[in-house]
C-alpha positions as CSV (number, residue, x, y, z in Angstrom):
1,M,67.0,-31.4,119.8
2,S,68.5,-34.4,117.9
3,L,67.6,-37.8,118.2
4,D,70.8,-40.5,118.6
5,P,70.2,-43.5,116.5
6,T,71.4,-45.8,119.5
7,D,68.7,-44.7,121.9
8,E,66.8,-47.6,122.3
9,S,63.9,-45.5,123.5
10,V,63.3,-43.3,120.8
11,I,60.9,-45.1,118.4
12,M,60.8,-43.9,115.2
13,T,57.9,-44.7,112.7
14,V,57.6,-44.1,108.5
15,S,54.7,-44.4,106.8
16,I,54.3,-45.4,103.0
17,S,52.5,-47.1,101.1
18,A,52.7,-50.9,100.2
19,D,53.2,-50.2,96.1
20,K,55.6,-47.9,97.1
21,L,57.3,-50.5,99.7
22,Y,57.4,-53.3,97.2
23,D,59.1,-50.9,94.5
24,I,62.2,-50.5,97.2
25,L,62.1,-53.7,98.4
26,V,62.3,-55.9,94.9
27,P,65.0,-53.7,93.6
28,A,67.0,-54.0,97.0
29,Y,67.0,-58.0,97.0
30,L,68.1,-58.3,94.0
31,D,70.9,-56.1,95.0
32,L,71.8,-57.8,97.9
33,H,71.6,-61.5,95.8
34,L,72.8,-60.5,91.9
35,F,74.8,-57.8,92.1
36,S,79.1,-57.9,93.0
37,A,82.1,-56.3,92.1
38,T,82.3,-58.4,89.3
39,C,80.0,-58.4,86.0
40,A,77.9,-62.0,87.4
41,L,74.7,-60.7,85.6
42,P,73.2,-63.2,82.5
43,S,73.7,-61.8,79.3
44,E,70.3,-61.1,78.6
45,S,70.0,-58.8,82.0
46,I,73.7,-57.0,80.6
47,R,72.3,-55.9,77.4
48,I,68.6,-54.7,78.5
49,L,70.0,-52.7,81.4
50,S,73.1,-51.2,78.9
51,L,70.2,-50.3,76.3
52,L,68.3,-49.0,78.8
53,W,71.0,-46.9,80.5
54,A,72.1,-45.8,77.3
55,R,68.4,-44.5,76.3
56,T,68.2,-42.5,79.7
57,F,71.9,-40.9,78.9
58,N,70.2,-40.0,75.1
59,K,67.1,-38.6,76.3
60,V,68.3,-35.6,77.1
61,L,70.1,-35.1,74.4
62,I,66.9,-35.9,72.2
63,S,65.4,-32.8,74.4
64,R,68.0,-30.5,73.2
65,K,67.1,-32.1,69.3
66,I,70.5,-32.8,68.9
67,F,69.8,-36.3,67.1
68,V,66.8,-34.6,64.6
69,N,67.0,-36.7,61.3
70,N,69.9,-38.1,62.5
71,Q,69.8,-41.9,63.3
72,D,73.6,-42.7,62.7
73,K,74.8,-40.1,65.2
74,Y,71.5,-41.3,67.9
75,D,72.9,-45.2,67.7
76,A,76.7,-44.3,67.8
77,F,75.8,-42.4,71.3
78,I,73.9,-45.4,72.5
79,Y,76.5,-47.5,70.8
80,F,79.1,-45.9,73.2
81,A,76.8,-45.5,76.4
82,M,76.5,-49.1,76.4
83,R,80.2,-49.7,76.4
84,F,80.7,-47.2,79.3
85,F,77.6,-49.0,81.3
86,M,79.1,-52.4,81.0
87,S,82.8,-51.2,81.3
88,Y,82.8,-48.8,84.2
89,Y,79.7,-50.3,86.1
90,L,79.3,-53.3,85.5
91,Q,83.1,-54.2,84.6
92,C,82.1,-56.9,81.9
93,P,85.0,-58.6,80.3
94,A,85.5,-57.1,76.5
95,P,84.4,-59.7,74.6
96,I,80.9,-59.4,76.5
97,I,81.2,-55.4,76.2
98,D,81.8,-56.0,72.2
99,S,79.3,-58.9,71.5
100,V,76.5,-56.6,73.3
101,S,77.6,-53.5,71.9
102,L,77.9,-54.5,68.3
103,G,74.9,-56.7,68.7
104,Y,73.0,-53.0,68.9
105,L,74.6,-52.1,65.7
106,G,73.5,-55.2,63.6
107,G,77.2,-56.8,64.2
108,V,78.9,-53.4,61.8
109,K,80.2,-50.1,63.3
110,S,79.0,-47.2,61.0
111,K,81.6,-44.9,59.4
112,Y,81.2,-42.3,62.3
113,V,81.9,-44.9,64.9
114,A,84.9,-46.3,63.6
115,E,86.0,-42.2,63.3
116,V,85.7,-41.7,66.7
117,E,87.0,-44.7,68.3
118,S,90.2,-43.4,65.7
119,R,90.3,-39.7,67.4
120,L,89.8,-41.6,70.8
121,E,92.9,-44.1,70.0
122,L,94.9,-41.3,68.4
123,K,93.8,-38.8,71.2
124,G,95.3,-41.7,74.0
125,I,91.5,-41.4,75.8
126,D,90.2,-43.9,77.6
127,L,86.3,-43.2,77.2
128,Y,84.9,-45.7,79.7
129,A,87.4,-44.6,82.4
130,N,84.9,-42.7,84.7
131,W,81.7,-40.4,84.0
132,L,83.3,-37.1,84.1
133,T,85.3,-38.5,81.1
134,F,82.6,-40.2,79.3
135,A,80.4,-37.2,79.3
136,N,82.7,-34.4,78.2
137,T,84.6,-36.3,75.9
138,M,81.2,-37.3,74.5
139,F,80.3,-33.8,74.1
140,S,83.8,-32.5,72.9
141,N,83.5,-31.5,69.4
142,E,86.6,-32.3,68.8
143,I,85.9,-35.7,69.3
144,T,82.6,-36.3,67.8
145,G,81.8,-33.5,66.0
146,I,78.8,-32.5,68.2
147,A,78.6,-28.8,67.5
148,S,77.7,-30.0,63.8
149,F,74.4,-31.5,64.8
150,N,72.6,-28.4,65.7
151,S,73.7,-25.3,67.1
152,K,72.4,-26.0,70.6
153,S,74.9,-29.1,70.6
154,D,77.7,-26.9,70.8
155,R,77.1,-25.4,74.5
156,M,77.0,-28.6,76.1
157,D,79.0,-30.1,78.6
158,E,78.8,-32.2,81.3
159,K,77.3,-29.3,84.0
160,L,74.8,-28.1,81.4
161,Y,74.3,-32.0,80.8
162,L,73.2,-32.5,84.5
163,Q,71.0,-29.5,84.8
164,L,69.3,-30.1,81.8
165,F,68.5,-33.9,83.2
166,D,67.5,-33.0,86.5
167,G,64.8,-30.7,84.6
168,T,63.7,-33.3,82.4
169,M,64.0,-36.6,84.5
170,G,63.0,-35.2,88.0
171,K,64.2,-32.8,90.6
172,D,65.3,-34.7,94.0
173,G,68.3,-37.2,92.9
174,A,67.1,-38.6,89.6
175,Y,70.0,-38.2,88.2
176,M,71.3,-40.8,90.8
177,A,70.0,-43.2,88.3
178,L,73.1,-42.2,86.0
179,W,75.4,-43.0,88.4
180,S,74.5,-46.2,90.2
181,V,73.3,-49.3,89.2
182,Q,71.2,-50.5,92.0
183,Y,69.4,-46.5,91.8
184,F,68.8,-47.2,87.9
185,V,67.0,-50.5,88.7
186,Y,65.1,-49.0,91.8
187,V,63.9,-46.0,89.2
188,L,62.8,-48.2,86.1
189,F,61.4,-51.0,88.2
190,A,59.1,-48.2,90.0
191,T,58.8,-46.5,86.4
192,F,57.1,-49.6,85.1
193,N,55.0,-50.2,88.2
194,R,54.1,-46.5,87.9
195,G,55.8,-45.7,91.1
196,Y,55.6,-41.8,90.3
197,I,58.6,-41.4,91.7
198,F,60.1,-38.6,89.2
199,N,58.9,-37.2,86.1
200,D,57.3,-40.0,84.8
201,R,56.5,-39.0,81.1
202,A,59.9,-38.6,80.8
203,W,61.0,-41.7,82.4
204,E,58.2,-44.0,80.7
205,D,59.5,-42.8,77.3
206,I,62.4,-45.0,78.3
207,V,61.0,-47.7,79.9
208,I,57.3,-48.0,79.0
209,K,57.9,-46.9,75.1
210,D,59.1,-50.7,74.5
211,R,57.2,-52.3,77.1
212,K,58.4,-56.1,76.5
213,L,62.0,-55.4,77.7
214,M,61.1,-54.8,82.0
215,P,59.4,-58.3,81.5
216,R,62.5,-59.5,79.9
217,L,64.9,-58.0,82.1
218,M,63.1,-59.4,85.3
219,D,62.7,-62.6,84.5
220,S,66.5,-62.5,83.4
221,F,66.9,-61.3,87.3
222,Y,64.6,-64.0,88.9
223,K,65.9,-67.2,86.8
224,E,69.1,-66.1,88.5
225,L,68.1,-66.1,91.7
């Protein structure tokens, strides 16, 4: 038996707790009123969102111990991930991308960042063209030298990364947070409110480790409403 969604004689009900409904409705409201095809978010929202997304991207790599005793490489991957998020997903103009990402590095690019950017330019690679280009380029030993980080690094590619993300961050669609700003905001909001939708321990490491970030992010959103 199939249900015709246009049949008004059929009444379907869904049971959901008030807390979980709240976790869904607030991000949905923010999506309707704040997010658009162009970057119109306040600078503080952009900074925090891009930083949290970059930490999310790096989380799986940390689980593989790729950045052990290598803060410089970790910061570089955060820098590139923040730039990708702002460029591809938020479609921010270059001055904002440069200001926010360089701000994370304290205003000065490391030698490693400069070397990676030089290789990208030499190869004619647009790192921020799309998700596949970004992920596979970041995992390319020719560009980032990732094989030298540790023995597990040289086996990383986009397919393996998504498998590891699924296992680390939670099954049943957690990886969608990598590809949708709106879904990412939903996961952040639900995690901060202890929504228990995915692997909360992994997400809490990102969201709750620095408890000031989410209140600042939500406050920056609310000021624009």
